[in-house]
A tleap script that builds the chain and sets N, CA, C and O, in Angstrom:
source leaprc.protein.ff14SB
mol = sequence {
  NMET ASN LYS ASN ILE VAL LYS GLU LYS SER
  PHE ASP PHE ALA ILE ARG ILE VAL LYS LEU
  TYR LYS TYR LEU MET ASP GLU LYS LYS GLU
  PHE VAL LEU SER LYS GLN ILE LEU ARG SER
  GLY THR SER ILE GLY ALA ASN ILE ASN GLU
  ALA GLN GLN GLY GLN SER LYS LYS ASP PHE
  LEU MET LYS MET ASN ILE SER LEU LYS GLU
  CYS THR GLU THR LYS TYR TRP ILE GLU LEU
  LEU SER ALA THR ASP TYR ILE ASN GLN GLU
  GLN LYS ASP SER ILE ILE LYS ASP CYS ILE
  GLU LEU GLU LYS LEU LEU THR SER ILE VAL
  LYS THR THR SER ASN GLN MET CASP
}
set mol.1.N position { 12.115 -22.858 -0.446 }
set mol.1.CA position { 11.852 -21.649 0.303 }
set mol.1.C position { 10.489 -21.093 -0.115 }
set mol.1.O position { 10.218 -20.939 -1.306 }
set mol.2.N position { 9.648 -20.797 0.849 }
set mol.2.CA position { 8.307 -20.274 0.570 }
set mol.2.C position { 8.375 -18.829 0.110 }
set mol.2.O position { 9.124 -18.011 0.645 }
set mol.3.N position { 7.556 -18.542 -0.914 }
set mol.3.CA position { 7.443 -17.160 -1.368 }
set mol.3.C position { 6.372 -16.475 -0.531 }
set mol.3.O position { 5.317 -17.045 -0.257 }
set mol.4.N position { 6.655 -15.276 -0.142 }
set mol.4.CA position { 5.688 -14.480 0.596 }
set mol.4.C position { 5.091 -13.473 -0.389 }
set mol.4.O position { 5.646 -12.399 -0.620 }
set mol.5.N position { 3.944 -13.852 -0.962 }
set mol.5.CA position { 3.332 -13.073 -2.035 }
set mol.5.C position { 3.016 -11.642 -1.596 }
set mol.5.O position { 3.327 -10.692 -2.314 }
set mol.6.N position { 2.402 -11.484 -0.426 }
set mol.6.CA position { 2.007 -10.140 0.014 }
set mol.6.C position { 3.241 -9.268 0.260 }
set mol.6.O position { 3.220 -8.064 0.004 }
set mol.7.N position { 4.297 -9.876 0.748 }
set mol.7.CA position { 5.534 -9.127 0.980 }
set mol.7.C position { 6.144 -8.683 -0.354 }
set mol.7.O position { 6.576 -7.538 -0.490 }
set mol.8.N position { 6.176 -9.579 -1.323 }
set mol.8.CA position { 6.724 -9.259 -2.641 }
set mol.8.C position { 5.889 -8.196 -3.354 }
set mol.8.O position { 6.427 -7.239 -3.910 }
set mol.9.N position { 4.573 -8.377 -3.329 }
set mol.9.CA position { 3.686 -7.435 -4.009 }
set mol.9.C position { 3.737 -6.052 -3.353 }
set mol.9.O position { 3.671 -5.034 -4.041 }
set mol.10.N position { 3.853 -6.018 -2.044 }
set mol.10.CA position { 3.925 -4.713 -1.369 }
set mol.10.C position { 5.249 -4.019 -1.674 }
set mol.10.O position { 5.296 -2.792 -1.765 }
set mol.11.N position { 6.323 -4.789 -1.834 }
set mol.11.CA position { 7.615 -4.199 -2.189 }
set mol.11.C position { 7.569 -3.638 -3.608 }
set mol.11.O position { 8.017 -2.519 -3.859 }
set mol.12.N position { 7.021 -4.429 -4.531 }
set mol.12.CA position { 6.885 -3.961 -5.916 }
set mol.12.C position { 5.992 -2.724 -5.982 }
set mol.12.O position { 6.254 -1.801 -6.752 }
set mol.13.N position { 4.936 -2.714 -5.171 }
set mol.13.CA position { 4.035 -1.560 -5.126 }
set mol.13.C position { 4.780 -0.335 -4.593 }
set mol.13.O position { 4.606 0.769 -5.109 }
set mol.14.N position { 5.597 -0.523 -3.575 }
set mol.14.CA position { 6.376 0.593 -3.014 }
set mol.14.C position { 7.315 1.182 -4.065 }
set mol.14.O position { 7.511 2.397 -4.113 }
set mol.15.N position { 7.885 0.335 -4.894 }
set mol.15.CA position { 8.748 0.820 -5.976 }
set mol.15.C position { 7.932 1.700 -6.928 }
set mol.15.O position { 8.387 2.769 -7.336 }
set mol.16.N position { 6.735 1.246 -7.277 }
set mol.16.CA position { 5.867 2.044 -8.154 }
set mol.16.C position { 5.514 3.383 -7.508 }
set mol.16.O position { 5.465 4.412 -8.182 }
set mol.17.N position { 5.271 3.361 -6.211 }
set mol.17.CA position { 4.920 4.589 -5.493 }
set mol.17.C position { 6.101 5.565 -5.484 }
set mol.17.O position { 5.911 6.766 -5.674 }
set mol.18.N position { 7.306 5.061 -5.267 }
set mol.18.CA position { 8.492 5.922 -5.276 }
set mol.18.C position { 8.667 6.546 -6.664 }
set mol.18.O position { 8.989 7.728 -6.786 }
set mol.19.N position { 8.453 5.746 -7.695 }
set mol.19.CA position { 8.558 6.278 -9.064 }
set mol.19.C position { 7.468 7.309 -9.342 }
set mol.19.O position { 7.714 8.317 -10.004 }
set mol.20.N position { 6.265 7.054 -8.836 }
set mol.20.CA position { 5.183 8.034 -8.979 }
set mol.20.C position { 5.548 9.331 -8.249 }
set mol.20.O position { 5.334 10.427 -8.768 }
set mol.21.N position { 6.092 9.195 -7.062 }
set mol.21.CA position { 6.532 10.360 -6.284 }
set mol.21.C position { 7.537 11.200 -7.082 }
set mol.21.O position { 7.403 12.420 -7.177 }
set mol.22.N position { 8.539 10.531 -7.649 }
set mol.22.CA position { 9.543 11.239 -8.441 }
set mol.22.C position { 8.895 11.946 -9.632 }
set mol.22.O position { 9.219 13.095 -9.930 }
set mol.23.N position { 7.990 11.260 -10.302 }
set mol.23.CA position { 7.280 11.843 -11.436 }
set mol.23.C position { 6.493 13.086 -11.016 }
set mol.23.O position { 6.548 14.120 -11.682 }
set mol.24.N position { 5.768 12.974 -9.914 }
set mol.24.CA position { 4.971 14.107 -9.436 }
set mol.24.C position { 5.856 15.295 -9.057 }
set mol.24.O position { 5.513 16.444 -9.338 }
set mol.25.N position { 6.965 15.023 -8.435 }
set mol.25.CA position { 7.884 16.088 -8.026 }
set mol.25.C position { 8.573 16.727 -9.241 }
set mol.25.O position { 8.615 17.951 -9.364 }
set mol.26.N position { 9.105 15.897 -10.125 }
set mol.26.CA position { 9.909 16.397 -11.238 }
set mol.26.C position { 9.070 16.953 -12.387 }
set mol.26.O position { 9.355 18.030 -12.911 }
set mol.27.N position { 8.041 16.213 -12.770 }
set mol.27.CA position { 7.267 16.584 -13.953 }
set mol.27.C position { 6.090 17.511 -13.643 }
set mol.27.O position { 5.808 18.439 -14.400 }
set mol.28.N position { 5.415 17.256 -12.538 }
set mol.28.CA position { 4.195 18.001 -12.219 }
set mol.28.C position { 4.418 19.113 -11.197 }
set mol.28.O position { 3.540 19.942 -10.960 }
set mol.29.N position { 5.609 19.117 -10.596 }
set mol.29.CA position { 5.936 20.113 -9.560 }
set mol.29.C position { 4.887 20.110 -8.441 }
set mol.29.O position { 4.466 21.158 -7.952 }
set mol.30.N position { 4.485 18.904 -8.059 }
set mol.30.CA position { 3.490 18.720 -6.998 }
set mol.30.C position { 4.248 18.246 -5.761 }
set mol.30.O position { 4.909 17.209 -5.799 }
set mol.31.N position { 4.155 19.007 -4.655 }
set mol.31.CA position { 5.010 18.743 -3.500 }
set mol.31.C position { 4.261 18.332 -2.229 }
set mol.31.O position { 4.899 17.976 -1.239 }
set mol.32.N position { 2.941 18.372 -2.233 }
set mol.32.CA position { 2.186 18.053 -1.027 }
set mol.32.C position { 1.554 16.661 -1.131 }
set mol.32.O position { 1.843 15.782 -0.319 }
set mol.33.N position { 0.705 16.469 -2.116 }
set mol.33.CA position { 0.051 15.168 -2.289 }
set mol.33.C position { 1.075 14.063 -2.538 }
set mol.33.O position { 0.897 12.927 -2.097 }
set mol.34.N position { 2.133 14.404 -3.241 }
set mol.34.CA position { 3.165 13.407 -3.550 }
set mol.34.C position { 3.809 12.856 -2.275 }
set mol.34.O position { 4.116 11.667 -2.197 }
set mol.35.N position { 4.010 13.712 -1.288 }
set mol.35.CA position { 4.587 13.243 -0.016 }
set mol.35.C position { 3.604 12.355 0.742 }
set mol.35.O position { 4.004 11.398 1.405 }
set mol.36.N position { 2.321 12.679 0.639 }
set mol.36.CA position { 1.296 11.870 1.310 }
set mol.36.C position { 1.251 10.456 0.731 }
set mol.36.O position { 1.228 9.473 1.471 }
set mol.37.N position { 1.239 10.367 -0.597 }
set mol.37.CA position { 1.159 9.040 -1.218 }
set mol.37.C position { 2.461 8.265 -1.029 }
set mol.37.O position { 2.446 7.039 -0.919 }
set mol.38.N position { 3.577 8.971 -0.992 }
set mol.38.CA position { 4.861 8.309 -0.720 }
set mol.38.C position { 4.834 7.676 0.666 }
set mol.38.O position { 5.237 6.526 0.842 }
set mol.39.N position { 4.359 8.435 1.646 }
set mol.39.CA position { 4.319 7.936 3.020 }
set mol.39.C position { 3.394 6.724 3.155 }
set mol.39.O position { 3.798 5.682 3.670 }
set mol.40.N position { 2.152 6.870 2.687 }
set mol.40.CA position { 1.192 5.775 2.876 }
set mol.40.C position { 1.517 4.579 1.991 }
set mol.40.O position { 1.389 3.435 2.426 }
set mol.41.N position { 1.936 4.832 0.755 }
set mol.41.CA position { 2.201 3.732 -0.181 }
set mol.41.C position { 3.395 2.877 0.175 }
set mol.41.O position { 3.403 1.675 -0.092 }
set mol.42.N position { 4.411 3.487 0.781 }
set mol.42.CA position { 5.579 2.702 1.195 }
set mol.42.C position { 5.390 2.104 2.587 }
set mol.42.O position { 6.067 1.142 2.949 }
set mol.43.N position { 4.487 2.664 3.353 }
set mol.43.CA position { 4.208 2.160 4.699 }
set mol.43.C position { 3.539 0.784 4.673 }
set mol.43.O position { 3.664 0.008 5.620 }
set mol.44.N position { 2.838 0.495 3.599 }
set mol.44.CA position { 2.156 -0.806 3.486 }
set mol.44.C position { 3.168 -1.934 3.664 }
set mol.44.O position { 3.014 -2.788 4.538 }
set mol.45.N position { 4.198 -1.926 2.832 }
set mol.45.CA position { 5.214 -2.976 2.888 }
set mol.45.C position { 6.041 -2.942 4.160 }
set mol.45.O position { 6.430 -3.986 4.683 }
set mol.46.N position { 6.309 -1.741 4.656 }
set mol.46.CA position { 7.094 -1.629 5.891 }
set mol.46.C position { 6.365 -2.312 7.051 }
set mol.46.O position { 6.985 -3.004 7.859 }
set mol.47.N position { 5.050 -2.115 7.129 }
set mol.47.CA position { 4.280 -2.750 8.206 }
set mol.47.C position { 4.129 -4.252 7.998 }
set mol.47.O position { 4.083 -5.008 8.968 }
set mol.48.N position { 4.053 -4.688 6.759 }
set mol.48.CA position { 4.022 -6.125 6.475 }
set mol.48.C position { 5.326 -6.754 6.937 }
set mol.48.O position { 5.324 -7.827 7.541 }
set mol.49.N position { 6.437 -6.090 6.654 }
set mol.49.CA position { 7.736 -6.607 7.109 }
set mol.49.C position { 7.807 -6.661 8.624 }
set mol.49.O position { 8.307 -7.632 9.192 }
set mol.50.N position { 7.312 -5.631 9.276 }
set mol.50.CA position { 7.291 -5.635 10.740 }
set mol.50.C position { 6.413 -6.766 11.271 }
set mol.50.O position { 6.750 -7.405 12.268 }
set mol.51.N position { 5.296 -7.006 10.607 }
set mol.51.CA position { 4.377 -8.062 11.047 }
set mol.51.C position { 5.053 -9.428 11.028 }
set mol.51.O position { 4.764 -10.280 11.868 }
set mol.52.N position { 5.947 -9.634 10.074 }
set mol.52.CA position { 6.654 -10.915 9.973 }
set mol.52.C position { 7.490 -11.196 11.220 }
set mol.52.O position { 7.788 -12.349 11.532 }
set mol.53.N position { 7.858 -10.143 11.919 }
set mol.53.CA position { 8.650 -10.285 13.137 }
set mol.53.C position { 7.801 -10.086 14.394 }
set mol.53.O position { 8.326 -9.872 15.487 }
set mol.54.N position { 6.490 -10.161 14.219 }
set mol.54.CA position { 5.578 -9.954 15.345 }
set mol.54.C position { 5.874 -10.894 16.499 }
set mol.54.O position { 6.245 -12.051 16.299 }
set mol.55.N position { 5.705 -10.388 17.696 }
set mol.55.CA position { 5.994 -11.176 18.891 }
set mol.55.C position { 4.852 -12.115 19.247 }
set mol.55.O position { 5.016 -13.026 20.058 }
set mol.56.N position { 3.693 -11.888 18.635 }
set mol.56.CA position { 2.524 -12.725 18.892 }
set mol.56.C position { 1.578 -12.584 17.710 }
set mol.56.O position { 1.774 -11.740 16.835 }
set mol.57.N position { 0.547 -13.427 17.699 }
set mol.57.CA position { -0.478 -13.306 16.646 }
set mol.57.C position { -1.165 -11.953 16.733 }
set mol.57.O position { -1.506 -11.354 15.713 }
set mol.58.N position { -1.365 -11.479 17.946 }
set mol.58.CA position { -2.006 -10.177 18.144 }
set mol.58.C position { -1.148 -9.058 17.534 }
set mol.58.O position { -1.670 -8.155 16.879 }
set mol.59.N position { 0.158 -9.125 17.754 }
set mol.59.CA position { 1.089 -8.152 17.198 }
set mol.59.C position { 1.075 -8.231 15.666 }
set mol.59.O position { 1.029 -7.206 14.986 }
set mol.60.N position { 1.116 -9.452 15.134 }
set mol.60.CA position { 1.058 -9.672 13.691 }
set mol.60.C position { -0.220 -9.061 13.114 }
set mol.60.O position { -0.181 -8.345 12.113 }
set mol.61.N position { -1.340 -9.349 13.753 }
set mol.61.CA position { -2.633 -8.848 13.282 }
set mol.61.C position { -2.678 -7.320 13.320 }
set mol.61.O position { -3.201 -6.696 12.396 }
set mol.62.N position { -2.147 -6.725 14.353 }
set mol.62.CA position { -2.144 -5.270 14.472 }
set mol.62.C position { -1.370 -4.634 13.309 }
set mol.62.O position { -1.835 -3.663 12.711 }
set mol.63.N position { -0.200 -5.177 12.993 }
set mol.63.CA position { 0.614 -4.624 11.905 }
set mol.63.C position { -0.057 -4.834 10.548 }
set mol.63.O position { 0.016 -3.967 9.678 }
set mol.64.N position { -0.704 -5.970 10.370 }
set mol.64.CA position { -1.405 -6.228 9.109 }
set mol.64.C position { -2.607 -5.292 8.971 }
set mol.64.O position { -2.915 -4.838 7.868 }
set mol.65.N position { -3.275 -5.006 10.066 }
set mol.65.CA position { -4.377 -4.046 10.034 }
set mol.65.C position { -3.872 -2.649 9.673 }
set mol.65.O position { -4.529 -1.924 8.925 }
set mol.66.N position { -2.720 -2.275 10.197 }
set mol.66.CA position { -2.134 -0.980 9.846 }
set mol.66.C position { -1.813 -0.954 8.347 }
set mol.66.O position { -2.070 0.044 7.674 }
set mol.67.N position { -1.257 -2.040 7.832 }
set mol.67.CA position { -0.970 -2.121 6.395 }
set mol.67.C position { -2.240 -1.950 5.576 }
set mol.67.O position { -2.244 -1.250 4.564 }
set mol.68.N position { -3.304 -2.582 6.012 }
set mol.68.CA position { -4.591 -2.478 5.320 }
set mol.68.C position { -5.095 -1.039 5.333 }
set mol.68.O position { -5.582 -0.538 4.319 }
set mol.69.N position { -4.979 -0.381 6.469 }
set mol.69.CA position { -5.405 1.024 6.560 }
set mol.69.C position { -4.558 1.923 5.650 }
set mol.69.O position { -5.088 2.824 5.000 }
set mol.70.N position { -3.271 1.680 5.608 }
set mol.70.CA position { -2.382 2.462 4.740 }
set mol.70.C position { -2.729 2.225 3.267 }
set mol.70.O position { -2.637 3.136 2.444 }
set mol.71.N position { -3.122 1.014 2.953 }
set mol.71.CA position { -3.531 0.680 1.592 }
set mol.71.C position { -4.790 1.463 1.211 }
set mol.71.O position { -4.882 2.011 0.113 }
set mol.72.N position { -5.743 1.506 2.120 }
set mol.72.CA position { -6.974 2.264 1.895 }
set mol.72.C position { -6.670 3.746 1.731 }
set mol.72.O position { -7.253 4.408 0.873 }
set mol.73.N position { -5.770 4.265 2.539 }
set mol.73.CA position { -5.382 5.670 2.424 }
set mol.73.C position { -4.704 5.931 1.074 }
set mol.73.O position { -4.957 6.951 0.433 }
set mol.74.N position { -3.858 5.017 0.660 }
set mol.74.CA position { -3.159 5.179 -0.618 }
set mol.74.C position { -4.152 5.229 -1.777 }
set mol.74.O position { -3.979 6.003 -2.718 }
set mol.75.N position { -5.186 4.403 -1.701 }
set mol.75.CA position { -6.233 4.445 -2.733 }
set mol.75.C position { -6.861 5.829 -2.800 }
set mol.75.O position { -7.133 6.341 -3.885 }
set mol.76.N position { -7.090 6.427 -1.649 }
set mol.76.CA position { -7.657 7.779 -1.592 }
set mol.76.C position { -6.752 8.774 -2.318 }
set mol.76.O position { -7.231 9.579 -3.117 }
set mol.77.N position { -5.443 8.722 -2.044 }
set mol.77.CA position { -4.514 9.659 -2.674 }
set mol.77.C position { -4.454 9.438 -4.183 }
set mol.77.O position { -4.343 10.398 -4.945 }
set mol.78.N position { -4.527 8.189 -4.614 }
set mol.78.CA position { -4.531 7.898 -6.053 }
set mol.78.C position { -5.770 8.520 -6.698 }
set mol.78.O position { -5.681 9.161 -7.745 }
set mol.79.N position { -6.912 8.324 -6.067 }
set mol.79.CA position { -8.167 8.900 -6.584 }
set mol.79.C position { -8.076 10.423 -6.637 }
set mol.79.O position { -8.510 11.038 -7.611 }
set mol.80.N position { -7.515 11.027 -5.599 }
set mol.80.CA position { -7.395 12.481 -5.545 }
set mol.80.C position { -6.426 12.996 -6.618 }
set mol.80.O position { -6.698 14.006 -7.267 }
set mol.81.N position { -5.314 12.311 -6.801 }
set mol.81.CA position { -4.362 12.706 -7.844 }
set mol.81.C position { -5.004 12.626 -9.223 }
set mol.81.O position { -4.730 13.457 -10.090 }
set mol.82.N position { -5.844 11.644 -9.422 }
set mol.82.CA position { -6.552 11.508 -10.689 }
set mol.82.C position { -7.599 12.612 -10.861 }
set mol.82.O position { -7.690 13.228 -11.923 }
set mol.83.N position { -8.376 12.853 -9.822 }
set mol.83.CA position { -9.450 13.858 -9.880 }
set mol.83.C position { -8.906 15.266 -10.082 }
set mol.83.O position { -9.609 16.135 -10.597 }
set mol.84.N position { -7.666 15.495 -9.683 }
set mol.84.CA position { -7.057 16.821 -9.823 }
set mol.84.C position { -6.086 16.886 -11.012 }
set mol.84.O position { -5.303 17.826 -11.142 }
set mol.85.N position { -6.157 15.873 -11.865 }
set mol.85.CA position { -5.397 15.822 -13.126 }
set mol.85.C position { -3.879 15.785 -12.961 }
set mol.85.O position { -3.152 16.221 -13.853 }
set mol.86.N position { -3.395 15.273 -11.840 }
set mol.86.CA position { -1.954 15.073 -11.699 }
set mol.86.C position { -1.520 13.764 -12.346 }
set mol.86.O position { -0.375 13.628 -12.778 }
set mol.87.N position { -2.445 12.791 -12.411 }
set mol.87.CA position { -2.193 11.562 -13.156 }
set mol.87.C position { -3.376 11.337 -14.087 }
set mol.87.O position { -4.500 11.740 -13.786 }
set mol.88.N position { -3.119 10.696 -15.213 }
set mol.88.CA position { -4.197 10.446 -16.165 }
set mol.88.C position { -4.926 9.139 -15.832 }
set mol.88.O position { -4.523 8.409 -14.926 }
set mol.89.N position { -5.971 8.862 -16.551 }
set mol.89.CA position { -6.805 7.692 -16.275 }
set mol.89.C position { -6.017 6.384 -16.391 }
set mol.89.O position { -6.189 5.475 -15.579 }
set mol.90.N position { -5.169 6.301 -17.383 }
set mol.90.CA position { -4.364 5.090 -17.582 }
set mol.90.C position { -3.422 4.861 -16.398 }
set mol.90.O position { -3.290 3.738 -15.913 }
set mol.91.N position { -2.772 5.922 -15.939 }
set mol.91.CA position { -1.883 5.814 -14.782 }
set mol.91.C position { -2.677 5.399 -13.548 }
set mol.91.O position { -2.258 4.525 -12.790 }
set mol.92.N position { -3.819 6.035 -13.360 }
set mol.92.CA position { -4.665 5.719 -12.202 }
set mol.92.C position { -5.094 4.262 -12.234 }
set mol.92.O position { -4.947 3.546 -11.244 }
set mol.93.N position { -5.624 3.820 -13.370 }
set mol.93.CA position { -6.134 2.446 -13.484 }
set mol.93.C position { -5.048 1.424 -13.193 }
set mol.93.O position { -5.300 0.413 -12.537 }
set mol.94.N position { -3.852 1.682 -13.677 }
set mol.94.CA position { -2.745 0.755 -13.496 }
set mol.94.C position { -2.337 0.626 -12.031 }
set mol.94.O position { -2.213 -0.480 -11.506 }
set mol.95.N position { -2.132 1.755 -11.386 }
set mol.95.CA position { -1.631 1.714 -10.004 }
set mol.95.C position { -2.735 1.335 -9.013 }
set mol.95.O position { -2.466 0.678 -8.007 }
set mol.96.N position { -3.961 1.743 -9.292 }
set mol.96.CA position { -5.044 1.412 -8.348 }
set mol.96.C position { -5.363 -0.084 -8.411 }
set mol.96.O position { -5.791 -0.674 -7.419 }
set mol.97.N position { -5.153 -0.690 -9.579 }
set mol.97.CA position { -5.340 -2.140 -9.712 }
set mol.97.C position { -4.407 -2.875 -8.748 }
set mol.97.O position { -4.824 -3.804 -8.056 }
set mol.98.N position { -3.155 -2.455 -8.710 }
set mol.98.CA position { -2.186 -3.070 -7.794 }
set mol.98.C position { -2.556 -2.810 -6.334 }
set mol.98.O position { -2.396 -3.680 -5.478 }
set mol.99.N position { -3.043 -1.624 -6.067 }
set mol.99.CA position { -3.437 -1.261 -4.705 }
set mol.99.C position { -4.622 -2.112 -4.246 }
set mol.99.O position { -4.638 -2.597 -3.114 }
set mol.100.N position { -5.596 -2.290 -5.107 }
set mol.100.CA position { -6.777 -3.101 -4.778 }
set mol.100.C position { -6.382 -4.561 -4.569 }
set mol.100.O position { -6.920 -5.232 -3.689 }
set mol.101.N position { -5.453 -5.046 -5.370 }
set mol.101.CA position { -4.968 -6.422 -5.197 }
set mol.101.C position { -4.319 -6.592 -3.824 }
set mol.101.O position { -4.561 -7.585 -3.137 }
set mol.102.N position { -3.504 -5.635 -3.432 }
set mol.102.CA position { -2.893 -5.668 -2.101 }
set mol.102.C position { -3.960 -5.603 -1.012 }
set mol.102.O position { -3.889 -6.324 -0.018 }
set mol.103.N position { -4.939 -4.740 -1.207 }
set mol.103.CA position { -6.018 -4.585 -0.237 }
set mol.103.C position { -6.771 -5.909 -0.037 }
set mol.103.O position { -7.102 -6.278 1.090 }
set mol.104.N position { -7.032 -6.610 -1.129 }
set mol.104.CA position { -7.722 -7.905 -1.043 }
set mol.104.C position { -6.874 -8.939 -0.302 }
set mol.104.O position { -7.389 -9.679 0.536 }
set mol.105.N position { -5.586 -8.993 -0.607 }
set mol.105.CA position { -4.685 -9.923 0.083 }
set mol.105.C position { -4.646 -9.619 1.583 }
set mol.105.O position { -4.750 -10.521 2.413 }
set mol.106.N position { -4.496 -8.353 1.910 }
set mol.106.CA position { -4.425 -7.957 3.322 }
set mol.106.C position { -5.738 -8.224 4.046 }
set mol.106.O position { -5.728 -8.661 5.196 }
set mol.107.N position { -6.852 -7.971 3.399 }
set mol.107.CA position { -8.158 -8.242 4.007 }
set mol.107.C position { -8.284 -9.729 4.321 }
set mol.107.O position { -8.756 -10.109 5.393 }
set mol.108.N position { -7.865 -10.554 3.389 }
set mol.108.CA position { -7.916 -12.003 3.598 }
set mol.108.C position { -7.022 -12.432 4.762 }
set mol.108.O position { -7.429 -13.249 5.589 }
set mol.109.N position { -5.827 -11.893 4.826 }
set mol.109.CA position { -4.896 -12.230 5.914 }
set mol.109.C position { -5.469 -11.793 7.258 }
set mol.109.O position { -5.419 -12.543 8.233 }
set mol.110.N position { -6.007 -10.592 7.306 }
set mol.110.CA position { -6.577 -10.068 8.552 }
set mol.110.C position { -7.759 -10.924 9.001 }
set mol.110.O position { -7.855 -11.274 10.178 }
set mol.111.N position { -8.655 -11.264 8.082 }
set mol.111.CA position { -9.822 -12.071 8.435 }
set mol.111.C position { -9.416 -13.456 8.896 }
set mol.111.O position { -9.928 -13.952 9.900 }
set mol.112.N position { -8.499 -14.088 8.173 }
set mol.112.CA position { -8.049 -15.431 8.531 }
set mol.112.C position { -7.367 -15.437 9.898 }
set mol.112.O position { -7.632 -16.309 10.725 }
set mol.113.N position { -6.494 -14.467 10.131 }
set mol.113.CA position { -5.789 -14.378 11.407 }
set mol.113.C position { -6.772 -14.103 12.548 }
set mol.113.O position { -6.658 -14.691 13.624 }
set mol.114.N position { -7.728 -13.217 12.315 }
set mol.114.CA position { -8.742 -12.910 13.335 }
set mol.114.C position { -9.535 -14.157 13.695 }
set mol.114.O position { -9.788 -14.426 14.870 }
set mol.115.N position { -9.927 -14.919 12.675 }
set mol.115.CA position { -10.703 -16.140 12.910 }
set mol.115.C position { -9.895 -17.179 13.690 }
set mol.115.O position { -10.451 -17.929 14.492 }
set mol.116.N position { -8.596 -17.216 13.454 }
set mol.116.CA position { -7.732 -18.164 14.175 }
set mol.116.C position { -7.593 -17.786 15.641 }
set mol.116.O position { -7.305 -18.634 16.486 }
set mol.117.N position { -7.797 -16.515 15.934 }
set mol.117.CA position { -7.637 -16.049 17.318 }
set mol.117.C position { -8.935 -16.173 18.123 }
set mol.117.O position { -8.910 -16.115 19.352 }
set mol.118.N position { -10.064 -16.343 17.434 }
set mol.118.CA position { -11.358 -16.455 18.141 }
set mol.118.C position { -11.490 -17.768 18.872 }
set mol.118.O position { -12.511 -18.019 19.512 }
savepdb mol mol.pdb
quit
């Protein structure tokens, strides 16, 4: 059975985002930014899963592009949480590393799929 690396990594990332959300809500009493990062960070994997059931290459590509955009948005929220001292540098470095890895995988998938459609 083939492993779907991007699907697995996005699921693991979503787990980290949910845990970050809980931490922000419980420990930092932060209720606005935490919801934003929860939405965008978990949306990455949800759109990847939807892409797997795409009705066409175009549909697949559209969902992967949405995942990529959500990944970019999540990076923004991580940077903002760090800049406003809701997370420390170590927390930021750890989670943003995973986000950048996902972003690179998604960029590669989008480019490869786009080239196959040309």
